N, C-alpha and C positions, 0 to 999 in steps of 0.2 A: 922348125922353121927358122930361117935366119933373115937378116936384113936384105939379102940378095933377091928375095922373092918380091920385093916391092920397088917401085920407082918413085923418085921424088915428085911430090904433088898429088900422088894417089891418095884417095880417101879410103879408110879402112874402119871396120868395127872391131873394137878390142874387148874381149871377154876375159874374165878372171874371177877369182874368189876373193872377197873382201877380207880384211883382217878380222879375226875373231876376237871379240872383247869379253867373252864369257857372260856370266849372269849379271845383269845390270838392273838397277832400280829405275823408277820412272824419272827421277831427277836427271840422271845421266842419259838414259835412253831417249827421252822425249823433251827434255828441257823444262819439265814441270817445276814450279816454284816450290821452295821449302816452306814448311810451317814455321811460325815464330819459335825462337829458341827460349823465350821467357814467358812470363804471364801464365804459369801453371802448366805449360806443355811438358809432358814427361815421356821420353822415349819414343816420340813419334815425329821428330823434326823433319825427317826425310820420307815420311810415309805418304802413301798415295792419296789418302783422304777418302771421300765418299765414292762408291763404285756403282750406285744405282739409286732407284727411287724407293717407294714404300711397298705396300702389299700389291699394288697394281703398278707395274707389270710383275713384280715379285721375282725378278731375275736380273742378271747382268746382260746387257745387250752385246751382241756379237761385235767383234773388232774393237772392244774397249781397250784402250791403251793401258797395259799392265806390265809389271816387271817380267823379265824373261831374258833369254839368250839374245845377245846382240852381235851382229856381224857374222862372218863366216858363211855368207850367201853369195850366189853367182850374180855378178853385175856386168852389164855391157854398156860401153861408152861408144855411141855411134859417131861416124863422120869425123874421125881424127885424120888430119893431113900428115902424110909422111914427108919429113924434111930431109 
């Protein structure tokens, strides 16, 4: 498709694939705060922290924000005006 297919003032939905960022931790992916860098903290400054409760429910809930691949997914921006 080229720009000739559209007229000025027309509204269009634009779809594409977002930039892939690779495997990211929770600090980058969700903006979680880091743990203290001092006071006895060793090797867990950028770690997630707690992921669940105790024996009840004894599991991690679905959709828990965890580290993983970021970006590289299809996104659509609706109602962009052609100029």
